[in-house]
C-alpha positions as CSV (number, residue, x, y, z in Angstrom):
1,M,-0.2,0.2,0.1
2,L,3.0,2.7,0.6
3,H,4.0,1.7,-2.9
4,E,1.0,3.1,-4.4
5,L,0.8,6.0,-2.3
6,R,4.0,6.8,-3.3
7,R,2.9,6.3,-7.5
8,P,2.3,9.0,-9.2
9,P,-1.4,10.0,-9.7
10,A,-2.8,7.8,-13.2
11,G,-3.3,12.1,-15.1
12,T,0.1,12.8,-14.3
13,S,1.8,13.8,-17.5
14,P,5.6,12.3,-18.0
15,S,6.5,16.0,-18.4
16,T,5.0,16.8,-15.1
17,R,7.1,14.4,-13.5
18,R,9.8,15.2,-15.1
19,Q,9.6,18.4,-14.0
20,E,9.2,17.2,-10.2
21,S,12.1,15.1,-10.4
22,R,14.3,17.9,-11.5
23,R,12.9,20.4,-8.6
24,P,15.5,18.5,-5.8
25,L,18.4,19.2,-8.2
26,A,17.3,22.9,-8.7
27,R,17.1,23.4,-5.1
28,R,19.9,21.8,-4.4
29,A,21.7,24.1,-7.1
30,V,20.5,27.1,-5.7
31,L,21.4,25.9,-2.0
32,L,24.9,25.0,-3.1
33,S,25.5,28.6,-5.1
34,S,24.8,30.2,-2.0
35,V,26.9,28.4,0.0
36,L,30.1,28.7,-2.6
37,A,29.5,32.4,-2.5
38,V,29.6,32.4,1.1
39,A,32.8,30.5,0.9
40,A,34.4,32.8,-1.5
41,V,33.7,35.8,0.6
42,L,35.3,34.1,3.5
43,L,38.2,32.9,1.5
44,I,38.6,36.6,0.0
45,V,38.9,37.7,4.0
46,V,41.2,35.0,5.1
47,S,43.3,35.2,2.5
48,C,43.8,39.2,3.0
49,A,44.8,38.2,6.6
50,V,47.3,36.1,6.1
51,G,51.2,36.7,5.5
52,A,53.8,38.3,7.1
53,V,52.6,41.3,7.7
54,A,49.9,40.5,10.8
55,V,46.3,41.6,10.1
56,A,43.0,40.2,11.9
57,P,40.6,39.4,9.4
58,A,38.0,42.1,11.1
59,Q,40.8,44.4,10.0
60,A,41.3,43.3,7.0
61,A,37.3,43.3,6.4
62,Q,38.0,47.0,7.3
63,I,40.4,47.8,5.4
64,V,38.5,46.4,1.8
65,V,35.6,48.1,3.2
66,G,37.1,51.2,3.8
67,H,38.5,51.6,0.6
68,L,35.1,50.8,-1.0
69,V,33.2,53.3,1.1
70,P,34.7,56.3,2.0
71,G,34.4,58.1,5.2
72,M,34.9,55.1,7.4
73,P,36.1,56.0,10.9
74,W,38.2,53.2,11.1
75,M,40.7,54.6,8.8
76,S,41.8,57.5,10.2
77,D,41.9,56.8,13.7
78,G,44.5,55.3,13.9
79,S,43.6,51.5,14.8
80,L,45.1,50.6,11.3
81,T,48.5,51.2,10.3
82,M,49.7,52.3,6.9
83,L,51.6,48.7,6.5
84,Q,48.5,47.0,7.2
85,D,46.4,49.0,4.6
86,Q,49.5,48.5,1.7
87,A,49.4,44.9,2.6
88,V,46.0,43.8,2.2
89,W,44.5,46.8,-0.7
90,Q,47.7,46.4,-2.7
91,F,48.8,42.7,-2.7
92,R,46.6,40.2,-0.9
93,L,43.1,41.3,-2.3
94,P,44.5,41.7,-5.8
95,R,46.0,38.5,-5.7
96,V,42.6,36.4,-3.8
97,L,40.8,38.1,-6.7
98,L,42.9,37.2,-9.6
99,A,42.7,33.8,-8.3
100,G,38.9,33.6,-7.9
101,L,38.4,35.1,-11.7
102,A,41.2,32.6,-13.0
103,G,39.5,29.4,-11.3
104,A,36.0,30.7,-12.1
105,G,37.2,31.2,-15.9
106,L,38.8,28.1,-16.6
107,A,36.4,25.7,-14.6
108,L,33.9,27.6,-17.4
109,A,36.2,27.1,-20.5
110,G,36.2,23.6,-19.3
111,A,32.7,23.3,-19.2
112,L,32.0,24.6,-22.9
113,M,34.9,22.7,-24.2
114,Q,33.4,19.5,-22.8
115,V,30.0,20.5,-24.4
116,T,31.3,21.2,-27.5
117,V,32.9,18.1,-28.5
118,R,30.7,16.1,-26.0
119,N,33.5,14.7,-24.8
120,P,34.1,14.7,-20.6
121,L,37.8,14.5,-20.9
122,A,37.8,18.0,-22.5
123,E,39.4,21.0,-21.0
124,P,42.0,24.0,-21.9
125,Y,45.1,22.1,-20.8
126,I,44.3,18.6,-22.3
127,L,43.1,20.2,-25.7
128,G,46.1,22.5,-25.9
129,V,44.7,25.4,-25.5
130,S,46.4,26.4,-22.4
131,S,49.8,25.3,-24.4
132,G,48.9,27.3,-27.4
133,A,48.3,30.7,-25.3
134,S,51.5,30.0,-23.3
135,V,53.4,30.2,-26.3
136,G,52.2,33.7,-27.1
137,A,52.6,34.7,-23.6
138,V,56.2,33.3,-23.8
139,L,56.8,35.0,-27.2
140,V,56.4,38.5,-25.9
141,I,58.6,37.6,-22.5
142,V,61.7,36.1,-24.5
143,L,61.6,38.2,-27.7
144,G,59.2,41.4,-26.7
145,S,56.2,42.6,-28.3
146,A,57.6,43.4,-31.6
147,A,58.0,39.7,-32.5
148,V,54.2,39.1,-32.7
149,G,53.7,42.3,-34.4
150,G,53.5,44.7,-31.4
151,L,50.5,42.6,-29.5
152,S,50.3,43.2,-25.8
153,L,50.9,39.9,-23.7
154,N,47.2,39.3,-23.1
155,V,46.0,39.6,-27.1
156,A,49.1,37.3,-27.5
157,A,48.0,35.2,-25.5
158,F,44.3,35.0,-26.9
159,V,45.6,34.6,-30.0
160,G,47.7,31.8,-29.1
161,A,44.9,30.0,-27.4
162,L,42.6,30.8,-30.8
163,V,45.2,29.5,-33.0
164,A,45.7,26.3,-30.8
165,C,41.9,25.9,-30.7
166,G,41.4,26.3,-34.4
167,C,44.3,23.7,-35.1
168,V,42.6,21.0,-33.0
169,A,39.2,21.7,-34.5
170,A,40.7,21.3,-37.9
171,L,42.5,18.2,-37.2
172,A,39.6,16.6,-35.8
173,R,37.0,17.4,-38.4
174,K,35.5,14.0,-39.6
175,D,33.1,13.8,-42.2
176,G,32.3,17.7,-41.4
177,T,31.7,17.1,-37.7
178,L,34.3,17.1,-35.1
179,S,35.5,13.3,-33.8
180,P,35.4,13.1,-29.9
181,T,38.4,11.4,-30.3
182,R,40.7,12.9,-32.7
183,M,40.2,16.0,-30.7
184,I,41.6,14.2,-27.7
185,L,44.2,12.9,-29.6
186,S,44.6,16.3,-31.6
187,G,45.0,18.6,-28.6
188,V,47.8,15.7,-27.3
189,A,49.7,15.9,-29.9
190,L,49.5,19.8,-30.7
191,G,50.0,20.6,-26.7
192,S,53.4,18.3,-27.0
193,L,54.4,21.0,-29.7
194,F,53.5,23.9,-28.3
195,S,55.4,23.0,-25.3
196,A,58.2,21.9,-27.2
197,I,58.3,25.3,-28.8
198,T,57.9,27.2,-25.3
199,S,60.9,25.0,-23.8
200,Y,63.2,26.1,-26.7
201,L,62.2,29.7,-26.1
202,T,63.2,29.5,-22.6
203,I,66.6,27.9,-22.9
204,S,67.2,30.2,-25.5
205,T,66.8,33.3,-23.5
206,D,69.0,34.9,-21.3
207,A,69.9,33.5,-17.8
208,Q,67.9,36.3,-15.8
209,N,64.9,35.1,-17.9
210,V,64.5,31.8,-17.3
211,V,63.0,31.8,-14.0
212,S,60.6,34.3,-14.6
213,V,59.0,32.3,-17.4
214,L,58.9,29.0,-15.3
215,F,57.5,30.5,-12.8
216,F,54.8,31.9,-15.4
217,L,54.6,28.6,-17.0
218,L,53.5,26.7,-13.4
219,G,51.1,29.2,-12.5
220,S,50.8,32.0,-10.1
221,V,49.2,35.1,-9.2
222,S,51.8,36.7,-6.9
223,A,52.2,39.4,-9.2
224,A,48.3,40.7,-9.3
225,T,47.6,44.3,-8.8
226,M,44.1,45.8,-9.8
227,T,45.1,46.7,-13.4
228,S,45.3,42.9,-13.7
229,L,42.0,42.1,-12.9
230,V,40.5,44.0,-16.0
231,G,40.9,41.4,-18.4
232,P,40.2,38.1,-16.6
233,A,36.9,39.7,-15.4
234,V,35.9,41.1,-18.7
235,A,36.8,37.6,-20.4
236,L,34.2,36.0,-17.2
237,V,31.5,38.3,-17.8
238,V,31.4,37.9,-21.5
239,G,31.7,34.0,-20.8
240,C,28.6,34.0,-18.6
241,V,26.6,36.1,-20.8
242,V,26.8,33.7,-23.6
243,A,26.6,30.9,-21.5
244,A,23.6,31.8,-20.0
245,A,22.4,33.1,-23.1
246,F,22.8,29.7,-24.8
247,S,22.4,27.6,-21.9
248,R,19.1,25.7,-22.9
249,S,20.9,25.3,-26.4
250,L,23.7,23.8,-24.6
251,N,21.2,21.5,-23.3
252,A,20.4,20.5,-26.9
253,L,24.1,20.1,-28.0
254,L,24.5,17.3,-25.2
255,T,21.5,15.1,-27.2
256,G,23.8,15.1,-30.6
257,D,23.7,17.5,-33.6
258,E,20.6,15.9,-35.1
259,S,18.3,16.1,-32.2
260,A,19.7,19.9,-31.6
261,A,18.9,20.8,-35.2
262,S,15.6,19.4,-34.8
263,L,15.2,21.9,-31.3
264,G,16.5,24.5,-34.1
265,V,20.1,25.0,-32.8
266,D,22.7,25.6,-35.4
267,A,25.5,22.9,-33.9
268,T,28.2,24.3,-36.4
269,R,27.5,27.8,-35.4
270,L,27.5,27.1,-31.6
271,R,30.5,25.0,-31.7
272,G,32.5,27.7,-33.4
273,G,31.2,30.4,-30.7
274,L,31.9,28.4,-27.9
275,L,35.4,27.4,-29.0
276,V,36.0,31.5,-29.3
277,V,34.7,32.1,-26.1
278,A,36.8,29.5,-24.4
279,S,39.9,30.6,-25.9
280,L,39.3,33.9,-24.6
281,L,38.5,32.9,-20.8
282,T,42.0,30.9,-21.4
283,G,44.2,33.1,-23.3
284,T,43.2,36.2,-20.7
285,V,44.0,33.4,-17.5
286,V,46.8,32.3,-19.0
287,S,48.0,36.0,-19.7
288,V,48.3,37.0,-16.2
289,A,48.2,33.4,-14.2
290,G,50.5,31.3,-16.4
291,G,49.6,27.4,-17.2
292,I,47.3,25.9,-14.5
293,G,45.9,22.7,-15.3
294,F,42.9,20.4,-13.6
295,V,40.6,23.0,-13.2
296,G,38.8,23.2,-16.2
297,L,38.5,19.5,-16.1
298,V,37.5,18.5,-12.2
299,V,35.1,21.2,-11.3
300,P,32.4,20.8,-14.0
301,H,32.6,17.2,-13.4
302,V,31.9,17.9,-9.7
303,A,29.4,19.8,-10.4
304,R,27.6,17.5,-12.7
305,I,27.5,14.8,-10.3
306,V,26.0,17.1,-7.5
307,V,23.4,19.3,-9.6
308,G,23.2,17.5,-12.9
309,S,24.1,18.2,-16.4
310,D,21.2,20.8,-16.8
311,H,23.4,23.5,-17.7
312,R,21.1,26.3,-16.2
313,R,21.9,24.7,-12.8
314,M,25.5,23.5,-13.8
315,L,27.2,26.9,-14.9
316,P,26.7,29.0,-11.8
317,V,27.8,26.0,-9.4
318,T,31.1,25.6,-11.8
319,V,32.1,29.0,-12.0
320,L,31.4,29.7,-8.2
321,G,33.3,26.2,-8.0
322,G,36.1,27.0,-9.6
323,A,36.4,30.4,-8.3
324,V,36.4,28.7,-4.3
325,F,38.8,25.9,-5.8
326,L,41.6,28.4,-7.0
327,M,41.2,30.3,-4.3
328,A,41.8,28.3,-1.7
329,A,44.7,26.3,-3.7
330,D,46.4,30.0,-3.8
331,L,45.9,30.4,0.0
332,L,47.5,27.1,0.6
333,A,50.4,27.7,-1.9
334,R,51.2,30.6,0.3
335,T,51.7,28.8,3.8
336,V,52.2,25.4,3.2
337,A,55.9,26.1,2.7
338,A,55.8,29.7,3.4
339,P,58.3,31.9,2.9
340,T,58.5,29.5,0.0
341,E,55.4,29.9,-2.3
342,I,54.4,26.8,-4.3
343,P,53.5,27.5,-7.8
344,L,49.4,27.0,-8.5
345,G,50.0,24.6,-11.3
346,I,51.8,22.0,-9.1
347,L,49.2,22.5,-6.2
348,T,46.5,21.8,-8.7
349,A,48.1,18.8,-10.8
350,F,48.4,17.1,-7.1
351,V,45.1,18.1,-5.9
352,G,43.3,17.7,-8.9
353,A,45.0,14.3,-10.2
354,P,44.0,12.3,-7.4
355,F,40.8,13.6,-7.2
356,F,39.7,12.8,-10.9
357,L,40.9,9.3,-10.5
358,W,38.9,8.8,-7.1
359,L,35.8,10.4,-8.9
360,M,36.1,7.4,-11.8
361,R,35.7,5.0,-9.1
362,R,32.3,6.7,-7.9
363,D,28.9,5.5,-8.8
364,G,27.9,8.9,-9.4
365,A,30.6,9.4,-11.9
366,E,28.9,8.0,-14.6
367,R,26.3,10.9,-14.7
368,A,29.5,13.0,-15.6
369,G,30.3,11.1,-18.6
370,F,33.3,8.8,-16.9
371,G,33.1,5.4,-17.7
372,R,31.6,5.4,-21.1
């Protein structure tokens, strides 16, 4: 009798039952997004407080609020020193904000690439896009902007990412469509080629540039300034607007080109636009934070496992999750082995690779595309 009581009414349509089954996931997505947003704020406060100069979390929050809202009394009553103000506002706050923007951008780029090629292994690092962006950035560092037609480092990194993405798409094309297997193989091969070019540029440059180039390639936000936040912030806003506008089309693209076409979605044009947006996100992040792997691979998978594959729910969780993940990683990078700083790329690989393998062993990982 209990089974009969739980059975949906006879007149309930299949679409109504599907909507009812999605409601718990929608509520979970809202709750998780709220938790991640609060965690991001807490990480900003904690990161601004931790460092060589002693600053309490409450003082760090006061300094940030004092700069954003003029006329706060604690900014002039002598309770905060100039050294504390400089440490928080000029060094720690830009650093944690850049880590958040970089994590959100890479996670979003990974999610867009995965739906573009319908392959759970797609992400900027594996598909060679990060390596292409690194070539553009290192060319500017080693040879100067004149070597790339006067392009700035940010623009050169974006062009490198776009070229890599175009090469992968061209090599992976089969019978007018993108083959997921060829996409991965082409990305791995081109990534190795771009890495070889970067290595040659590194060993051929002056000795004083080698350390800075290597540290850049391993990923770091230690040189962050308020100005360096502009590029990643603009790219992230563009990426979020595009993803939100085409979230239903992204869901249709997951079902295959024929099904997407029956729903009025031009799969070829949509894929091209998504690849450009992903290249923009990757190029801007690499230009200011270097090469950081596994963020775009692990975070979207976790989001799909927790809140489902509907991009209207998954993408907000992915963006916030990527920001929180990299902010936490940067906090660990500068505190675990202090005063030595661990490059972000090394730390994300140590955390991301085992976590990725652990996800593959779980039953819920099938929903994210593992084991297919």
